[in-house]
C-alpha positions in Angstrom: 50.7 -267.5 133.7 47.3 -266.3 132.4 45.8 -266.8 135.9 48.6 -264.7 137.4 48.0 -261.8 135.0 44.3 -262.0 135.6 44.9 -261.9 139.4 47.1 -258.8 139.0 44.5 -257.1 136.8 41.8 -257.9 139.4 43.9 -256.3 142.1 45.2 -253.5 139.9 43.5 -250.7 141.9 44.9 -252.0 145.2 48.4 -252.2 143.7 48.2 -248.7 142.3 47.1 -247.2 145.6 49.9 -249.1 147.4 52.8 -248.7 145.1 52.2 -245.3 143.4 53.0 -243.3 146.6 56.2 -245.3 147.1 57.2 -245.0 143.4 56.9 -241.2 143.7 58.8 -240.9 147.0 62.2 -240.0 145.5 60.8 -236.5 144.5 60.2 -235.2 148.1 63.2 -237.2 149.5 65.8 -235.9 147.0 64.3 -232.4 146.9 63.1 -231.6 150.5 61.3 -228.3 149.7 57.7 -227.2 150.0 57.5 -226.9 146.2 58.6 -230.6 145.8 56.2 -231.7 148.6 53.3 -229.9 146.8 54.3 -231.4 143.4 54.4 -234.8 145.0 50.8 -234.4 146.2 49.6 -233.0 142.9 51.2 -235.8 140.8 49.9 -238.5 143.2 46.4 -237.1 143.0 46.6 -236.7 139.2 47.5 -240.3 138.7 44.8 -241.5 141.1 42.2 -239.3 139.4 43.2 -240.5 135.9 43.2 -244.2 136.9 40.2 -243.9 139.3 42.0 -246.3 141.6 40.2 -244.5 144.4 36.8 -242.7 144.1 37.4 -239.2 142.8 35.9 -237.7 146.0 38.1 -239.8 148.2 41.2 -238.7 146.3 40.1 -235.1 146.8 40.5 -235.5 150.5 44.3 -236.0 150.3 45.3 -232.3 150.7 43.6 -232.2 154.1 46.1 -234.9 155.2 49.2 -234.2 153.2 49.4 -230.4 153.2 49.4 -230.1 157.0 51.9 -233.0 157.5 54.2 -231.5 154.9 54.1 -228.1 156.4 52.5 -226.4 153.4 49.3 -225.2 155.0 47.6 -225.6 158.3 44.6 -228.0 158.6 42.1 -225.2 159.2 43.3 -223.2 156.2 43.1 -226.3 153.9 39.6 -227.2 155.2 38.2 -223.8 154.4 38.9 -224.4 150.7 36.4 -227.3 150.6 33.2 -225.1 150.8 33.8 -222.0 148.9 31.2 -219.8 147.1 31.5 -221.9 143.9 30.5 -225.0 145.9 27.4 -223.1 147.2 26.6 -222.1 143.6 26.7 -225.7 142.6 24.6 -226.9 145.5 21.9 -224.1 144.9 21.8 -224.8 141.2 21.4 -228.6 141.8 18.5 -227.9 144.2 16.6 -226.1 141.5 17.6 -228.8 138.9 16.3 -231.6 141.3 13.0 -229.8 141.6 12.7 -229.5 137.8 13.4 -233.2 137.5 11.1 -234.3 140.3 8.1 -232.6 138.8 8.8 -233.7 135.2 9.1 -230.1 134.0 12.1 -231.0 131.8 10.1 -233.8 130.1 7.2 -231.5 129.4 9.6 -229.0 127.8 11.2 -231.7 125.7 8.0 -233.2 124.4 6.5 -229.8 123.6 9.4 -228.7 121.5 9.5 -232.0 119.7 5.8 -231.7 118.8 6.6 -228.2 117.5 9.6 -229.2 115.4 8.1 -232.4 114.0 9.7 -235.8 113.2 11.2 -235.5 109.8 14.7 -237.1 110.1 16.9 -234.1 109.6 14.7 -231.8 111.7 14.2 -234.6 114.3 18.0 -234.7 114.9 18.1 -231.0 115.2 15.1 -231.0 117.5 16.6 -233.5 119.9 19.9 -231.6 119.9 18.3 -228.3 120.7 16.1 -229.7 123.4 19.0 -231.7 125.0 21.4 -228.8 124.8 18.8 -226.4 126.4 18.0 -228.8 129.3 21.7 -229.5 130.0 22.3 -225.8 130.4 20.3 -226.1 133.7 20.2 -229.7 134.9 22.8 -232.5 134.9 24.1 -233.6 131.6 23.7 -237.2 132.7 20.1 -236.8 133.8 19.3 -235.0 130.5 20.8 -237.8 128.5 19.1 -240.5 130.6 15.7 -238.9 129.8 16.2 -238.0 126.1 17.8 -241.2 124.8 14.7 -243.4 125.6 12.5 -240.8 124.0 14.7 -240.8 120.9 14.6 -244.6 120.7 10.9 -244.8 121.2 10.4 -242.4 118.3 12.9 -244.3 116.2 10.9 -247.5 116.8 7.9 -245.9 115.2 9.9 -244.4 112.3 11.4 -247.8 111.5 8.2 -249.8 111.9 6.4 -250.5 108.6 2.9 -249.0 108.8 0.7 -252.1 108.3 -2.3 -251.4 110.4 -3.9 -249.3 113.0 -1.1 -249.9 115.5 1.3 -248.2 113.2 -1.2 -245.6 112.2 -1.9 -244.6 115.8 1.5 -245.1 117.2 2.1 -248.0 119.5 2.4 -247.4 123.2 6.1 -248.2 123.5 7.2 -249.4 127.0 10.6 -247.9 126.5 9.0 -244.5 126.5 7.6 -244.8 130.0 10.4 -242.9 131.7 8.9 -242.2 135.0 5.9 -243.2 137.0 3.1 -240.6 137.1 3.4 -238.3 140.0 0.8 -239.1 142.8 -0.2 -235.4 142.8 -1.3 -235.6 139.2 -4.5 -236.9 137.9 -4.4 -239.4 135.1 -5.5 -238.0 131.8 -7.3 -240.4 129.5 -5.9 -240.6 126.0 -7.9 -239.4 123.1 -9.2 -241.8 120.5 -7.4 -241.6 117.2 -8.3 -238.4 115.4 -8.1 -239.4 111.7 -8.1 -242.6 109.8 -4.9 -243.1 107.7 -4.6 -244.6 104.3 -5.0 -248.3 103.6 -2.3 -250.9 104.1 1.2 -250.0 103.0 2.6 -251.5 99.8 5.1 -254.3 100.5 8.7 -253.4 100.4 10.7 -255.2 97.7 13.1 -257.8 99.2 16.1 -256.3 97.3 15.7 -253.0 99.1 15.5 -254.5 102.6 19.2 -254.6 103.2 19.7 -251.0 102.1 16.7 -249.9 104.2 18.0 -251.7 107.3 21.4 -250.1 106.8 19.8 -246.7 106.6 17.8 -247.3 109.7 20.9 -248.4 111.6 22.8 -245.3 110.6 19.8 -243.1 111.6 19.7 -244.8 115.0 23.4 -244.3 115.5 23.0 -240.6 114.6 20.1 -240.1 117.0 22.0 -241.7 119.9 25.1 -239.6 119.3 23.2 -236.4 118.7 21.7 -236.7 122.2 24.9 -237.4 124.2 27.0 -234.9 122.2 24.4 -232.1 122.6 24.2 -232.8 126.3 28.0 -232.1 126.6 27.8 -229.1 124.3 24.8 -227.5 126.1 26.5 -227.7 129.4 29.2 -225.2 128.4 26.6 -222.4 127.9 26.0 -221.6 131.6 28.2 -221.4 134.7 26.2 -224.2 136.4 25.8 -226.3 133.2 28.8 -228.5 134.0 31.1 -228.8 136.9 34.2 -227.8 135.0 32.8 -224.2 134.6 32.5 -223.9 138.3 36.1 -225.2 138.7 37.3 -222.4 136.6 35.4 -219.8 138.6 36.6 -221.2 141.9 40.2 -221.4 140.7 40.2 -217.8 139.4 38.8 -216.5 142.6 41.3 -218.6 144.6 44.4 -217.8 142.7 43.5 -214.2 141.9 41.4 -213.0 144.8 41.4 -209.3 143.6 39.9 -210.2 140.2 36.6 -208.3 140.9 34.3 -211.3 140.1 35.3 -211.2 136.5 33.8 -214.7 135.9 30.1 -214.6 137.0 26.9 -216.1 135.5 26.2 -213.2 133.2 29.8 -212.8 131.8 30.2 -216.5 131.3 26.8 -216.8 129.5 27.5 -214.0 127.0 30.9 -215.6 126.3 29.9 -219.3 126.2 26.4 -219.2 124.8 27.3 -218.1 121.3 30.1 -220.6 121.3 27.6 -223.3 122.2 25.2 -222.3 119.5 27.8 -222.3 116.8 29.3 -225.7 117.9 25.8 -227.2 118.2 24.9 -226.2 114.6 28.2 -227.4 113.2 27.8 -230.7 115.1 24.3 -231.1 113.5 25.7 -230.5 110.1 28.5 -233.1 110.7 26.1 -235.7 112.1 23.7 -235.0 109.2 26.5 -235.6 106.7 27.9 -238.7 108.5 24.7 -240.6 109.1 22.0 -239.2 106.8 24.1 -237.8 103.9 22.7 -234.9 101.9 19.8 -236.6 100.2 17.2 -233.9 100.7 14.3 -236.2 99.8 15.1 -238.8 102.4 16.3 -236.5 105.2 13.3 -234.2 105.0 10.9 -237.2 104.9 9.4 -236.8 101.5 7.4 -239.7 100.1 4.2 -241.3 101.1 5.7 -244.2 103.1 7.9 -241.9 105.2 4.9 -239.6 105.9 3.0 -242.6 107.3 6.0 -243.5 109.5 6.3 -239.9 110.7 2.6 -239.8 111.7 3.2 -242.9 113.8 6.2 -241.5 115.5 4.5 -238.2 116.0 1.6 -240.0 117.7 4.0 -241.6 120.2 5.2 -238.1 121.2 1.7 -236.7 121.3 0.5 -239.6 123.5 3.2 -239.2 126.0 2.6 -235.4 126.1 -1.1 -236.1 126.7 -0.1 -238.5 129.5 1.5 -235.6 131.4 -1.9 -233.8 131.6 -2.2 -230.1 132.2 0.5 -228.3 134.2 0.0 -228.7 137.9 0.4 -226.0 140.6 3.8 -227.5 141.5 5.1 -227.3 137.9 3.9 -223.7 137.6 5.6 -222.8 140.9 8.9 -224.5 139.9 8.8 -222.7 136.5 8.3 -219.3 138.2 11.1 -219.9 140.6 13.4 -221.2 137.9 12.7 -218.1 135.7 13.2 -215.8 138.8 16.6 -217.5 139.5 17.8 -216.9 135.9 16.7 -213.3 136.0 18.4 -212.6 139.3 21.6 -214.2 138.0 21.7 -212.1 135.0 20.8 -208.8 136.7 22.9 -209.2 139.9 26.2 -207.7 138.6 26.1 -207.9 134.7 28.9 -205.4 134.2 27.4 -203.3 131.4 24.8 -201.8 133.7 24.4 -201.4 137.4 22.8 -204.6 138.9 20.6 -205.0 141.9 23.5 -206.4 143.8 25.4 -203.1 143.4 22.4 -200.9 144.1 20.9 -202.6 147.2 23.7 -204.8 148.7 27.0 -203.1 147.9 30.2 -203.0 150.0 32.3 -199.9 150.6 33.8 -200.2 147.1 30.4 -200.5 145.3 30.8 -204.2 144.6 27.9 -206.6 145.1 28.1 -208.5 148.3 25.6 -211.3 147.3 27.1 -213.7 144.8 25.5 -216.1 142.2 25.8 -218.7 144.9 23.7 -216.5 147.3 20.9 -216.3 144.7 21.0 -220.0 144.0 20.8 -221.0 147.7 18.0 -218.4 148.3 15.8 -220.0 145.5 16.8 -223.5 146.8 15.6 -222.6 150.3 12.3 -221.3 148.9 11.7 -224.7 147.2 11.5 -226.2 150.7 8.9 -223.6 151.8 6.5 -223.4 148.8 3.7 -226.1 148.9 3.3 -228.4 145.9 -0.5 -227.8 145.8 -2.7 -224.7 146.3 -2.5 -224.1 150.0 -5.3 -225.9 151.9 -5.9 -228.8 154.2 -6.5 -232.4 152.9 -7.4 -235.5 154.8 -4.6 -238.0 155.3 -5.3 -241.4 153.6 -6.1 -244.2 156.0 -6.5 -241.8 159.0 -10.0 -240.4 159.0 -10.3 -237.0 160.7 -6.6 -236.3 160.5 -5.7 -233.3 158.3 -2.3 -232.6 156.7 -0.8 -229.8 154.6 0.5 -230.6 151.1 4.2 -231.4 150.8 6.7 -228.8 149.7 8.1 -228.6 146.2 11.3 -230.2 147.4 12.1 -232.4 150.4 15.4 -233.5 151.9 14.9 -237.1 151.1 15.1 -236.3 147.3 18.1 -234.1 147.9 19.9 -236.8 150.0 19.3 -239.4 147.3 20.1 -237.4 144.1 22.5 -234.7 145.1 26.0 -235.6 143.8 27.9 -234.8 147.0 31.0 -236.3 145.5 31.2 -233.4 143.1 31.2 -230.9 146.0 34.2 -232.7 147.5 35.9 -232.9 144.2 35.5 -229.1 143.7 36.9 -228.6 147.2 39.9 -230.8 146.5 40.7 -228.8 143.4 40.6 -225.5 145.3 42.8 -226.9 148.0 45.4 -227.9 145.4 45.4 -224.5 143.8 45.8 -222.8 147.2 48.6 -225.3 148.1 50.4 -224.5 144.9 50.4 -220.8 145.7 51.4 -221.2 149.4 54.2 -223.6 148.7 55.7 -221.5 145.9 55.1 -224.2 143.2 53.1 -221.8 141.1 56.0 -219.3 141.0 58.5 -222.1 140.2 56.3 -223.3 137.3 55.9 -219.8 136.1 59.7 -219.2 136.0 60.2 -222.5 134.0 57.5 -221.5 131.4 58.9 -218.1 130.6 60.5 -219.3 127.2 56.9 -219.6 125.9 56.8 -215.8 125.8 58.2 -215.9 122.3 55.3 -218.1 121.1 52.2 -216.2 119.8 49.4 -216.4 122.3 46.8 -217.7 119.7 49.2 -220.6 119.0 49.5 -221.3 122.7 45.8 -221.3 123.2 45.2 -223.6 120.2 47.9 -226.1 121.3 46.6 -226.2 124.9 43.0 -226.7 123.7 44.1 -229.7 121.6 46.0 -231.1 124.6 43.1 -230.7 127.0 40.6 -232.1 124.5 42.8 -235.2 124.1 43.5 -235.6 127.8 39.8 -235.4 128.8 39.0 -238.4 126.6 40.8 -240.6 129.1 40.3 -238.7 132.4 37.4 -237.1 134.3 36.6 -233.6 132.9 36.6 -232.2 136.4 39.9 -233.8 137.3 41.4 -232.5 134.0 40.5 -228.9 134.7 41.5 -229.2 138.4 45.0 -230.4 137.4 45.6 -228.0 134.5 44.1 -224.6 135.5 46.6 -223.7 138.2 49.4 -224.5 135.8 47.9 -222.4 133.1 47.4 -219.5 135.6 51.1 -219.7 136.5 52.1 -219.8 132.8 50.0 -216.7 132.0 51.6 -214.7 134.8 55.1 -215.8 133.6 54.6 -214.8 130.0 52.4 -211.8 130.7 49.2 -212.7 129.0 45.7 -212.4 130.4 45.0 -215.6 132.5 41.5 -216.0 131.1 43.0 -216.1 127.6 44.2 -219.6 128.2 42.0 -220.7 131.1 38.7 -220.0 129.4 39.3 -222.0 126.2 40.9 -224.9 128.1 37.9 -225.1 130.4 35.6 -225.3 127.4 37.8 -227.9 125.7 37.5 -230.2 128.7 33.9 -230.7 127.7 34.8 -231.9 124.3 34.7 -235.6 125.3 33.2 -237.1 122.2 35.3 -240.0 121.1 35.0 -242.8 123.8 32.1 -244.3 125.7 34.0 -243.9 129.0 34.9 -240.3 128.4 31.8 -238.9 130.0 28.5 -240.4 131.4 26.3 -239.1 128.5 28.5 -241.1 126.1 28.2 -244.2 128.2 24.4 -243.9 128.4 24.0 -243.5 124.6 26.4 -246.4 124.1 24.5 -248.7 126.5 21.3 -248.5 124.3 23.0 -250.5 121.6 23.4 -249.9 117.9 26.8 -248.2 118.4 30.3 -249.5 118.2 33.4 -247.7 119.7 34.6 -247.1 116.1 31.4 -245.3 115.3 31.7 -243.0 118.3 35.4 -242.4 117.7 34.9 -241.6 114.0 32.1 -239.0 114.8 33.8 -237.7 117.9 37.2 -237.1 116.4 35.9 -234.6 113.9 33.7 -233.0 116.5 36.8 -232.5 118.7 38.5 -230.7 115.9 35.4 -228.6 115.2 35.1 -227.8 118.9 38.7 -226.7 119.3 38.4 -224.4 116.2 35.1 -222.9 117.4 36.6 -222.2 120.9 39.7 -220.7 119.3 37.4 -218.4 117.3 35.5 -217.4 120.4 38.5 -216.6 122.5 40.0 -214.5 119.7 36.9 -212.5 118.7 34.0 -211.5 121.0 35.6 -212.6 124.2 38.5 -210.1 123.9 36.4 -206.9 124.5 34.2 -208.8 126.9 37.0 -209.7 129.3 39.6 -207.1 128.1 41.9 -209.9 127.0 44.2 -207.6 125.0 46.0 -206.4 128.2 47.5 -208.0 131.3 45.2 -207.2 134.2 46.4 -205.6 137.4 44.7 -208.2 139.6 46.9 -210.9 138.0 50.1 -209.1 139.2 49.3 -209.4 142.9 51.1 -212.6 143.5 53.8 -212.6 140.8 57.4 -211.3 141.3 57.7 -210.0 137.8 56.0 -206.9 136.4 53.8 -207.0 133.3 52.7 -203.7 131.8 49.0 -203.4 132.2 48.7 -201.8 128.8 50.9 -204.4 127.1 48.9 -205.9 124.2 50.0 -209.6 124.1 46.9 -211.1 122.5 46.9 -210.7 118.8 43.4 -210.5 117.3 42.8 -212.1 114.0 43.0 -210.0 110.9 39.7 -209.0 109.5 
């Protein structure tokens, strides 16, 4: 019997893929309408995304097959949904992120900030959280975590090593800290000799305090691992390209409400989400400080002679690795300039509160900017393939005397082919196709009619309940799949009860990034868990409270500074374009909190 169950479990994905479409067949057979056909496709894809019986990107292809065969949309119409402007923004942003990673610019930033902040326990956690959150605003959350967790554990090895000699005084060269091979374009920089002699041998630690010390070290290690993976998820919400769920929102809004006037762009998202990220990051630091370090000021701030010696050893590890990077190369400087240029162009293209360069130089007949954030990202991405990685000049090719060659570009297609997450591009496209299919089939209108009883519920309560629902659901399913499934439903609901669509879509998108409780919830959690020292109960205990804190902070954001920013107090005219009912544009449905 046990063997039978083991066999079924081994073939579970095959069984799900085979039997699930058959199990759901009564829906389109008993209700032969386009709405039911579209609902069948959405439910089937939702289950496949949640169980991951098929790769997420493969499941995203289903609309290209099912919608034309069900008479919902033509094949050419469905296919155009798979490469929209949001996909181009994702690709352009990833090209810049890959260049930053390739030339180790992100590692230089991280080490420089850690050297500035220092290695006292409390400030060390804050330093790692700030660095990780900042990097995850621009590059992949997974790549950020994969880089920062080994750095954190290398520093912890020195903090927890008793200083008993010159190795501890100088900081051992920890192999775990060697994250990447030195770039062939960089010259090796010899390490300095130790600058100052430390005090004599440390006093022996009494045996009765060993157990307590080991427990404290374990708790600190757990806190450091969790602070990195949590801050990677938190930092990603600050920018439109920080995490894929933000791009899903932008694409869904543009697909469902094509007349929205580019209400969600890089600048508007940043000014809404960045304060949210900062508040959530600080509260997360306070919670992790309380949970793993307590409020013992003497210990957490590293007072005492023994802790100072350990701190010097850990600081030496960071200093040595920073010295290993050597001075900034031409390639790093070029990537930095292009990165800063990209951010400036994003902010100034069409900020809303002043006339941007897109409106001035490249406007259409209505004065709107014709270039998008994706246009800017692709432009900078193309430039990365043009700018050489060394000061322009000819060098002799190794092993081929007399043959000259030009230096390689900052980015090449081999790197892009290997590291670009193409599956996310397809997953985004599948989500946009589902949203378009829901509109074309009439399923969106049907859902909206069924959700009209929610009109009697206060909008702040609706937003809070939905945030809790999304935060719970995203612990068990892909963040991108979660937003892809829920956002079209939320758009229909907002039209049905006459509230601003962004009032529910924005907080639910942010809540999909609150995957803090389980190692399988998001790749950063899995990376931190794989380094050991953590149990599932540790992550669940810390993550549960962070989920609650995150939902409360997001609720605060959507009911305060986001209201004047997106004009959430009224139902927008662009949301009435595809709804049969009429909602007064001046109707104030969103109740702001009392002062």
